[in-house]
C-alpha positions in Angstrom: 28.2 29.7 22.7 27.6 29.4 26.5 26.5 25.8 26.0 29.8 25.0 24.3 31.8 26.3 27.2 29.6 24.5 29.7 30.1 21.2 27.9 33.9 21.8 27.9 33.7 22.6 31.6 31.9 19.3 32.3 34.3 17.4 30.0 37.4 18.8 31.8 36.1 17.7 35.2 35.0 14.3 34.0 38.3 13.7 32.2 40.3 14.0 35.4 38.1 11.4 37.1 38.3 9.1 34.1 42.1 9.5 33.9 42.5 8.7 37.6 40.2 5.6 37.3 42.0 4.4 34.2 45.4 4.9 35.8 44.4 2.9 38.8 42.9 0.2 36.7 46.0 -0.2 34.5 48.8 0.3 37.0 47.3 -1.5 40.0 49.0 -4.8 39.1 52.2 -3.4 37.5 55.0 -3.1 40.0 57.4 -1.7 37.5 59.2 0.6 39.9 59.8 -2.0 42.6 61.0 -4.7 40.1 63.4 -2.2 38.5 64.7 -1.2 41.9 65.3 -4.9 42.9 67.5 -5.3 39.8 69.4 -2.1 39.9 70.0 -1.7 43.6 73.6 -2.1 44.7 72.6 -2.9 48.3 72.2 -6.6 49.2 68.6 -7.6 48.8 66.9 -9.7 51.4 65.2 -12.9 50.3 61.6 -11.9 49.8 58.6 -14.2 49.9 56.9 -13.3 46.7 58.3 -13.4 43.2 55.3 -11.5 42.0 57.1 -8.4 43.3 60.2 -9.2 41.2 63.3 -11.2 41.2 66.6 -10.2 42.9 70.0 -10.6 41.1 70.7 -13.6 43.4 67.5 -15.3 42.2 68.3 -14.5 38.6 71.7 -16.1 38.9 70.0 -19.4 39.5 68.2 -19.1 36.1 69.4 -19.9 32.6 71.3 -17.0 31.1 68.8 -16.5 28.3 65.9 -16.4 30.8 67.7 -14.0 33.1 68.6 -11.6 30.2 65.0 -11.7 28.9 63.7 -11.0 32.4 66.1 -8.0 32.8 65.1 -6.6 29.4 61.4 -7.0 30.2 61.8 -5.3 33.5 63.6 -2.4 31.8 60.9 -2.2 29.2 58.2 -2.2 31.8 60.0 0.5 33.8 60.3 2.8 30.7 56.7 2.1 29.8 55.5 2.8 33.3 57.4 6.1 33.6 56.1 7.2 30.2 52.5 6.3 31.2 52.9 8.3 34.4 54.2 11.3 32.4 51.3 11.0 30.0 48.9 10.9 32.9 50.3 14.2 34.3 50.1 15.8 30.8 46.4 14.7 30.5 45.5 16.2 33.9 47.4 19.4 33.0 45.5 19.6 29.7 42.2 19.1 31.6 43.2 21.9 34.0 43.9 24.2 31.0 40.5 23.2 29.5 38.8 23.9 32.8 40.3 27.4 33.0 39.6 28.2 29.4 36.0 27.2 29.7 35.5 29.2 32.9 36.9 32.3 31.2 34.7 31.6 28.2 31.6 31.3 30.3 32.5 34.5 32.0 33.1 36.3 28.8 29.9 35.1 27.2 27.9 36.0 30.3 29.5 39.4 30.6 28.8 40.0 26.9 25.1 39.1 27.3 24.8 41.5 30.2 26.3 44.4 28.2 24.0 43.6 25.2 20.9 43.6 27.4 21.8 46.9 29.0 20.0 50.0 27.6 22.3 52.6 26.0 22.4 55.9 27.8 
């Protein structure tokens, strides 16, 4: 039984590192928040040098209406997907913390049970 709890302890620690690595790998090139802010901000946007970071409403007004609407919808979809991914990441780390705590308590209970069993009765 102790082996099971040790494996769960290792899995809880490894899963946090895996989640962070996967999160960085997936979200490193997705600027969903900055693109969404460029479109929804009511303040005047300065002309920026890179369209990779998103298009401003001024730049979208130069595009065809169909393209501009598709861009706005894709930015909105990307924003919703990115926020849900962040939420899922927090939930996974919370679950790993719960698994870590449970496995520590399990190891302690199993070890304490073995000590009491090996003790001679008086």
